[in-house]
Steps between C-alpha positions, in 0.01 A plus 500: 500500500739494800519809715844663505664483844591831663873561541588599855811568705609667820656843460594814686298786353596866530236760425612865478304818443598867470360707788289793378554419132187683382604813692853484354360453148261792555793723593730394217409205276808504277743563786346231723504244220859590412615470865315171547654355182847613614446337841397176333795503262769608749386350831192275505554269200870438588405420863232256385743332260773482767259312728377263226154656477271500199284801422161345424324823412511874533178688569574869444595583856559147624679174441450133571824304541551126556792349691585136567624602847344712775852603607566637151165683495557662839865594441405648163222707660733626774765592241247689286352693792844591640629617163187710449549660843866576423408641160228724649706622797500878502248530217152644505246264655225635276621323187681195642407165353438264790376142491294279724615137476313188608646148496326165535603139459227285358363269240451661160340400172707544186316616189746572220736768633248613762447379858168494682334376817488566873879518527498800264185658642633490857828665393304780331278553806801501735665763281191712559554499879874576476614846600624739229865406445442180699492124464239267645506119495247229560569265789576228242775715347629605844536134604717433193743784569542462877866442577595569138433873476604713793261790521267645758168325437202651678186291547218709357232256615227336300336695219170440329605552139245587234360188330733264693301236693716483814690764696871519414771579756723773360857587597658835421872552445647804672757641260724670755874528460575184703337250261742263336429250229639149490432346158 
């Protein structure tokens, strides 16, 4: 019997996670879930669709999103983080929903509607080193958006990421008022 060949492709992968989700749920489960669902419906899902992204899976407090373009992934992430900041301006910091976002460009394995492999794992690990409310990119993603996305990229150096064989250079996007996006 012939072995089935793995389906692979290159993709830009965005991994997002809610900062302090367990704490927020401990304070107010129903309210946190309601606010998170409203954010998804009103802000996050429309931004992903506008940038041609595909939500691969939701994991309670996180999401894995696939894009065919690193520019689309990065501009989507910037749009989401800016809109969240605007929405939270003047509100109580104690119950704000903030995300960490990590983006990588890499080879992925397609299994049904799911995606797997180092490309996905690196995006998830980079998300873990992003600042609350911030966006971090792998060097591979950064190379793809240079000259196409105008933002202040800060070299965060090489990181030894959990269960990733080689160190990964990570760039952070400073989300100050001067950033502009060129799709």
